[in-house]
C-alpha positions, 0 to 999 in steps of 0.5 A, a space after each residue: 624684766 626679772 623677779 627680785 631675789 632677796 636672800 635666795 628667795 623671790 621677793 613678793 609684793 603686798 598681794 603675794 605676787 613676785 616683785 618685778 624689777 626692770 632696767 638698771 635694777 635688773 642689770 645690777 641684780 644680774 651683775 651681783 649674781 655673776 660676781 657672787 657665783 664662783 666660776 665653775 660651780 653652776 652646773 648648767 654653765 660652767 663658764 658663768 661666774 667669777 674667779 673667787 680664788 684669784 681675788 682671795 689669794 692675790 696680795 694686791 687686792 686693790 689692784 686686782 678687784 677691778 680686773 676681777 669685776 671686769 672679767 666676771 661681767 665681760 659677757 654683759 655688754 650692756 653693763 658698764 663698770 663704775 667705781 669698785 671698792 674692796 675690803 678684805 678681812 678674816 678670809 673674806 672680801 667685800 666688794 661694792 661695785 657701781 653698775 651703770 646701765 643705760 646711764 643709770 647707776 646702781 651699787 651692788 654689794 657682794 661678799 666673797 668667802 674664802 
């Protein structure tokens, strides 16, 4: 069980309480955080996150996008990776990643800036 984060803040319900997410939605949110966080930037755990430079600087972005996602999510054993779609434009990369958790599928959209 976790709290839904939207644009860096807690999402609240009609009563003003934090909106709670579970199961596949929670796993998808966790995966989004791991993909969007640049490895080494989280001061409490420098190993958390993903290697943004590898993705942004690689000429074969289609080929490396899946490896990028697999590496970022490697410690999340309960999460499986489905499809990975990637678009590169103007120094940024947009990833659409299918996250599978207990047979349920969700999609995470992540934008990585250069």
